[in-house]
Residue, then its C-alpha position, 0 to 999 in steps of 0.5 A: m411604553g417608550a422612555r423610562r419613567l421617573i418615579l419620585l419616592v418621597q418621606l416627609p419628617i416628624p415636624p421640628a419643633g423649633m427652628e433647626p432643620v430635621r435630622g433622622n428622617v432615614p427614607l428605609a422604605a423607599g430605598y426597600l422599593k427602589l431596590m426591589a425594583r432594581r432586582r426585579g429587572l424595571r431598570e429599562q422602564f423607570e427611573i427610581e429616584i429617591f427625594p434628598p433627605r435633607l431637603a425633605g426635612t427642610l423646605g416648607d410646602s410651598a417650596l416642597v412641591e416646586a421642588i419636586l415639580e423640578y424632578r419632572p415625575w410621573l409617578v410620585g410615592f409617599t410613605c406616610y407615618l401619623w406624623n406626616v400623612e396630612r402633610t403628605l395628602c396637603l402635597a399630593r393635592r397641590l401636585k396634582e393642581r399643578d400637574p393633573s397627570l401625575q399619579v400619587l401612590l401611598g404606603g407606610p402604616e397610615i394605609s390602612a382600609d379603615n382609615a378612610w379619611v386617607l383613602g377617600d382623598a380625591a389626590v390618591d389614585y393607589a395605595a399599598i395595604g400591608e407590606g409594600e415591596q411586591t406590592f409596588v414592583e406587580l403596579l409598576q409591571g402594570l403600569a408598564s404594560d398599560g395593564v393595572g389589574a387586581i393586585a394583592g394589597l394594592w388599592s384604586r378607586s376601581r379595587p377598594q377592597p384588594a386582597p391581602r398581600p402575603t408577605l416576604a418569606n424572608l429579609d434577604e429580599v430587599s436587604s440592603p439598599y445600604l449595601e447597594q448604595i440606594i441610602d447613604a449611612a454616612d449621611e446620618q451616622l446612622l444605620l437602620l436595620e430591619t432583622v425580623r419582620g413580624c412580632v409573636f405578641k399581638c398587642k391592640f395598641c400596635y400597627y405591626p399584628k394588622s399585617y404579619t402572620r409569620l415572622a421573616y428574617l434576615s439571614p446571619p450572612q446578610i446581617l453581618a454585610n450591613l453591619q461591616h458597612a454601618a463600620q465601614q462607614q464610621v456609623r454611631e448608632v445601629v438601630l435594630l427595627d426589629p418590633t421585639l428583639n428578644q422574641r426571637p428563638d435564637f436570641p443568644a446566638f443572635l447576639e453573639l453576632l451582633a457582637q462578632a460584628n462590632p468587636q472594637h465598640a465602633f457604634t452602638y446598638f440600639a432596639e425595643l424588647r421585652a424585659e421578661g426573658i432577659t437573664p444576667h446571661t443574655a444582658a452580659l450579651l447585650r453589653r458585649a455588642n455594645f447595647t448602651e440603650v434599651e427601650v421595654g414596654l411596661q404600659s401598665v400594671a393594672p390587670e383589667a389594663q392588660h386584659h383589654m391590651a392582650r399583654k400580661n405583664h409578668l412584674r417578678a420577671f420583668e424586674r429581674g430582667v430590667r434589673a439584669m441589663m442594668d447591672a450590666g451597665i446598660q440603660v433601660k428606657v420604661d414606657l407608660i401609656i396614660g389612656l388604656p381602656g381599663d386603667t384609672p387615675d389610681t392604677i396609673r399612679q401605682g405604675l408610676e408608684y411601682l417603677q420609683q419604688e423598685g428603680l426600675y428604670t434609668s428614664v421613664q416615657v409616658f405616653h398618651l395612647a394613641v387609636l391607630p388605624g389598622t389595631a384592634f383598639r381602632h376596630e374595638a374603639s366603640m365597645l371600650g368606649l373610646r372616644y379619640q382625635p379624629l386625625p393624627p396623632y389619635y389620642v384617646l380623649q376619653t375612656p370610660t375611667l379616665s377623662l380628659a382632665e384627669m389624663y391631662d393632671l396624670m401627665d402633669e404629676a408624672q412629669a413631675a415626679l420625674g423631674i422632667e418636660y416631655d417632648a419640651p421645645p427648644p427656646a426660641q432664639l432670635l435668628g437674624p437674618t439668613r442667607g441662602w436658601p432656603v430661607r429660615s427667617a424675615t424681619i418686617d416693619m409692620d408700620a412702614p411701606p411697602d405693605p407687609l405682605a409684600q415684605l413677606p419671602p416667596a413661599a417657594s424660597r421658605a424652610q419648614a420651620f420659620q421666623l417672622h421678626l415683626r417689629a411696630e410702635n403698637f401692635d394694636h393699632v396695626r393686628h389686621r395687618v399682622l393678621a392678613l400676614i400670618r393667615r397669608f403666611l399659614d396659607e401657602d404653609p400649613h404645616a409649617t413651624l412658625e414662630v412669630i417675635f414682636e418686637p414694640r418700639r414703646p414697650p409693651g406695645i401689644s395688649a393681651e387682646t392682640l396676642d389672643t387674637v393672632s393665636a386664634a388665627a395661628f391655630a384656625a387649622p390645627s396641624y398635626l404638632d398642634r395636636f400632638y402637643s394639646l394634651l400636654p401640660g404646661r406652657t404654651r406649645g404647638a407648632k406656631r409660637l407667639c415671643v415679644l421682644l422687650p427690654p427687662s426694664a420695660v415688663d410690666p408685672k400686670w401685663a406680663e400676668s395678662v398675656a400669661g399663656l398667649a405668648a412668651i416674654q424674651p428680654l432685649p438684649a441681653q438673653p436671647e432665649c425665649e422664657p415663657l411665663a405661662h404654664a397653661a397650655m394653649q387651648q386653641s390647639a386643643p383636639 
């Protein structure tokens, strides 16, 4: 091989619910890959770059393609999670169209032998199933010698059933991208630290058991080095990625180590753990280290649901652990799941009532069950009678004891009981003209020439979160132009978060029929965020939002009632925030 070939590693973010760019998209997996390749002596053959998280969290689909191609990569590797895998495949196809010689490698939790819709995509050349660092290195070694043979964990079209990838014996081999200046913790004032891989628990809804048959640990000196780096970089939070923090046999000593590295409480710790097993002593150690909040899973109080998910909850021990942490001044976030096989409406209500009556939480998260690829629930779905979304987020739609309508109602009841709206999108705000790149908004006169399509900013310049502010005398008269504009935009940026603001010159200036037609066009090809919101009750939600801008005095109650559920009404000019009138979910985005 001659000149060094460029490998570009990309991690796309969780889609934004509002107009602000994404934060917290730390490409830790890409950092591991680059570090392992560096340590295995591949610098002479390959230049490995990580696509800037700031751009990944800001750019629209078309703009991302252009930005990636500017690197002139020979191979692009994508880290795939359920929130970004569809968009990843969309980008991979577009990259291949522009440069057929480009190689595409996928890795991450979504890459599983039972996820055929991903591996079956024509844009995929290679995919790492299971732990990826060694697989990545061996692939590059093969590519450097022009001879990629059978590699454990590496899927390809010529070898669609690879041997399982043995996991790393210890985590020091990949720690730490931060210490090697591959990832800058100061960017987000956040450090992600994995001190254990593997989990002794085998919960059937979880990804983790699919890949790890043993625990691998990060050594205490390497833990301390990472935490000292966090303090030096003025990090505000260290998130411990261990699947269950207190599964380790040396848990008290480990907490002493965390406290030793954070004597002045320069940063907080956050982690997930099992409340069972937490004692007043370990709760005090958690607080001494500066854990201010932890997340614990209850999931269900129903014995049958616990049996099906292979997770036995010992309620008395759970209560003791939660109370010990709360008494120590630690906030406890408790998780419940709607849709577990064996749960019924009554048992789900019992779980919520149990937490409330016992006061066993600071906050409660209620999730819909996701039937994830590579999990036992995915393998047993037919036997268990689980019907679920075929694409991410794979939410369960029906079980033998729960209908979709009941799940909607239960989430609504949970929100009402807890006084919270889960995953509430931020209120719409008029952005007005925006400067710089990428472009975040456009104001278009639908009545005046030139053609509205010509007024749309070029796709390669647009942000992922974008606002279209449309003006017209009467939108019913220019409905066809609005539809053409929406379709063009979403054809170029199908995974955008799009707000469409209608400003009629003569109120109300837009009918429910027009809004319904525009909404149908916007949701014709649902994206991840549309399906994510589709099971949540309440007002209209999704990756696309419609809003009508009107003077408060021009809002006719009958008209407002007719558009409820289709658009929010935004007062002009006194109040810049959208105040939704509807409390019904938009069915166009239903699974």
